[in-house]
N, C-alpha and C positions, 0 to 999 in steps of 0.2 A: 758243415752248416758252411753254407756259401755266403759271399757279399761281393759289391762292387766295392772296393777301395779307390780313397784319393792317395794315390802315393806320393803326388810335384803335382803341383798349381800347373792349368792349363795346358793341361794332359788329360787321354782318355780314362774313364774310369774301368777298372783291371776288373777281374771277375777272381775272386782266391778264393780256396778250401782254407778255412780254419776249425780248431777244435770247437767239438759243441759245447757252447755255457753249459757250467752248469749253478744252478741258483744256491747261492748262501743263504745266512740266515737272515730272514725277511723280504726275501725276493721272488720273481719267478721268472719262467721261462715261456715268452710267447712262441709259437710257432705260425709266423706268419706267413698270410694269403695272399697278401698285396699291400705296395703300399703307395704311393701318391706321390708326384712333382710340386715344387712351388718355386717361385725367381728364387728364392734362397740356396736352393740347390747349386742352380747356373750359377748366382753370383760366389757362393763357395768354391767351384771348379775351377773361377776364374781368379781370384784372390782378392775378389771384391769386399767382402763382409768382412765386419770388423773382427778381427783377432783371428784369424784363420791360420789352422794350425793343417799338419799334416803329416803323419797318415791319420786318414779316417774313413770313417764310412756315413756318407750323406745321407739324409732320407728323413723326413721329421712327419711323417703321415703314415700309420700302419693299423694293419686289423690282422686279425687269427684268432688263432685257441690257444689258450693255455695248457702248456703241454710238461709244466714240471713247477712243483713248488718245493720251495726251499724248508728249513725249519721254523717256527712259530706262524707260518703262513696256513690258515685256512685249507686242510686238503681238497675241500667241497670245491674248491676255484678252479683242479683240473677238470679242463674239458670245456672250461666255458669260453662263448667267444665271443671278444672284445673289441673297441677298437683304443689305442692307444693314444694318450692326453701329451702332448709334445712338450707344455708348456711344464715350467720347474722352479720353484722360484717366484714367486711373482712378489710374495712379500703381504703384507696386514693393510695395507692401502689399496681399496678397487679400483681409485682414481686412478691410479700408475703403478708399472712394475719399479722394483724394487732393485737395488745394486746385485742381488743376489739372484736374480732372474737369469735362465738359459733356456735355451732352445733346442734339442735332440738333433741329434745328426751332426755334432760340432760345437765343442769338444769334445761329447760323449758320441758311441759310435751309435747310426739312424737305425734305419726300417730298411736302406737298400742291400736286405740280408734275408737270409731263410728265417733266421732265429732272431731273437731283441731280447736283452738281460734288463731286466727292470725289477719295478717293485709295485706289490697290489693297487696302493695309489695314485699311481699313473694308466689305470685300467678303466675302461666303462665299458659296462654292456653297449653291446653295438646295436641299433633300430633294428626291430624284428624284421620291418620291410623290407632291410635292402641287404645286396649280397655285399658276403668281402670286398670287392672292391667299389661297391660307392660307398661303403662305408669308411677305408681308407681315405677316402677323396675330403671325408669332412674336416678333418680337425682346425688346420690353420685357416686354411680359403676360409671355409664356413665360419668358423669364431670371430675372422678379423671383418667379416662382413656382417655380422650380428652387433660386434660392439661399434662398430661405424657407425651401422642407420640406429638400431634402437637406444644404446648407452647412449653414444655419445652424437648424435643427429636428432636424438626424441622424436622419431618417425611415428603418428599416428595416422591410422586410416582417415581415406578421406583426402591427404594432403599429395601435393604433388613433387616426384623426386627425380633427379636426372643422377645416370649413372651415367661415367667417361670410360671410353673402352672399354666396350663389351666386348665380350669372347674370355678372357682371363678367369680362372677359378672363383677370384674374390669378386667381381663386378657381375658373375651369374649368379654367384648367390646372392648378391643383393636386389641383382631384381627379384627370384624365385623369393626370398622373404619377405619384400615388399609388397609386391603382386600378392602374395598370400595376405599379408596379413591388410589388404584393403588400399594401397596407396595408388597413387595415377600415376606411371612409372615411364620415364621417358630414357633413352642410352641415346649414345655417343660413338661410335666406330670410324674405321675409316674402309670398313666390308659391309656393302650395301647389302648381302649377304646374310653375316652377322645380324643384321639391324632386322630382316623380316626373319630369320629365325627368332628372335627374342619377340617381336611383337608376335610370331604362330604362340608365343609363350603366356600374352598375356601383356606384354605392355603397350603403352598407351601409342608409342611413336619414336620415331628416332631420327638423327640426321648423322652425316658423313663430315667429321670435320677435317677432312680434306679442303673441300671448302673453304676458301682463306676470308669467306662472310658468313660462314657455316651457324656462327653464333645470331649476329643479326638474321637470318635469318630460322633460325631455331624462337629467337621471342617474339619476330613477328605470327611465325605458324601457331606459336605452343602458349607465350607469355610466359610468366616468371615461374619460379620455386620456389618452394619452400627450403628444399633441400639439395645441396648438391654432395654425392661419393664420388672423389678423387685418389685414383691411383698414382700419374702422372707428373705433374706439376705443369713443365715444361713453357713452353713460350705463350701458350695459348690460357694459361692458365688465370690473367689479368680478364680472360674475358666472362669466364666465371663468375667475376662478382657483378657483372653486370645483369648474367641471369640468374640471379638469386633475387628473391625482396625481400623489402624492406623486413630489418629484422629476420634475415632468410641467415641459415646456415649452412657452413661449407667445412665437408670434414676431410682429412686427407689422411690415407692409409701409407701412400707410396711416392715414390719421385722416379720412377720409371724414365720421365722424360727429360731431367736435369732441374734443375731452379729455375722458378720463375724469373723472366725479365723484370719486369717491374712487378709495383702493385701500389694499385691510386689508393693513399690513402684516406685522401677524400672522399672516396667514395663506398670505401669501407666504412668510415664513423658516422659520415652522413644519411646512410642506410642502414645503419644499425648492425652490422652484420658480424657473425659469428664465426673464425675461421678457427679450427679445430685439429689438434692430433688424433691421431686411435693407431693404437699396433695392438696385437693377436688380443688377448682378452683373459678376463680370471676361470678359476672353474668353475664356479659358481654360474658365471655365463657361460660355459660349453654346455654343463648340464640344462640349463634354459634351453639353448640353442637345439639341444638333440630333439629334446621334449618337444619344442615345436614342430622339427622336423618330424615327428612320430607322430603327430597331432596333423600334420597337415599332409601327412604320407607324401612329402617331398620326397624325389630321388636327385641326387647332382648328376650334370648334367658330363657325362666321361666322354670326350674326345675318340680317343684310343687307348687300346692296353697293350704292353711289350711284355714280354718274357725279362725277367730280370737278367739273360744276359746279353740285353739288347739297351739297357739303360741308358746308353751315350747316343742311340738313335732319339730314345723320347727327349733327352739334352738337346740335342741339336735341334729336334720340332717347337721346345720352348724358344732357342736364344730364335731364333727366325721368328715369335709371332703365328706360327703359324695354327694353333689350335683355336676351337670353340669348347668349353671346357677344361676338365681335366684331363691329365697324363696320366695313367695307373701301370706298374709296375706287378703282373704276374708272379708272385713270390717264392709259390711253390715249387717246391723241388724235381715232382714230375715234369 
């Protein structure tokens, strides 16, 4: 098998040959056809993810075919087209992950490889209408979007939602899910082209956050919203409190722009706002998300696909925030 290995922090991944994995009791081997990048993978390479260790094979999202089964595993699983659930050890409380929660791709070797050793419990049947590349794009980003929108954000048909930083995987899945669910969707971006593209997908509008007065202009054009889904934080976070309507919700799934400079607590309590954190999701939420994708025949937005050996180029693209949609690796040995 081949794998992209992070040997040292802040150094390029190295394509290495390794012995093919052999399944032990209760284990399976998946011949990976595709893997998808997440911001987490870049943070790991830079040593910015908590508890980063090396060497490791990054990659949390993957799809492929079961190529071998170990003792005690139904042999009929061999040949099944699957996607990988990257979460393990969520725990018994659906409200939050437990202390044993971990994500594939560090410390356990991940999907930037041609083969993955795992267990049947971590595999799901991939939606029949999706290619391997599309299925690989789903798990982390789509699950994060699903939980943020519906479990934490309580989004309902007819409500108005603002999704910040459109272009990244989670934000785009939020837009796709919210549009399919019958919500009125608005977005922010630094790119007019990205705003135009998501409007073509069914969003009601968007605004460029590079304008210093973007929040004031948004409110003048579109009014306030029931729900805001944000993955950035940063200096403009305080403006979100003004854009949320009374008793509105703000759900945060990331902080790519850093911590907010200040929070107007008077505005927070006087408007009866709810600020809610959200991370990943449960296995039950993953199954519900896949059923939603199948019933609505949704296709992930894929920006570009790279050969496995070109994984460093894909990471550079992610570093520079150039993408509109998911970045995918072709893991096939050919």
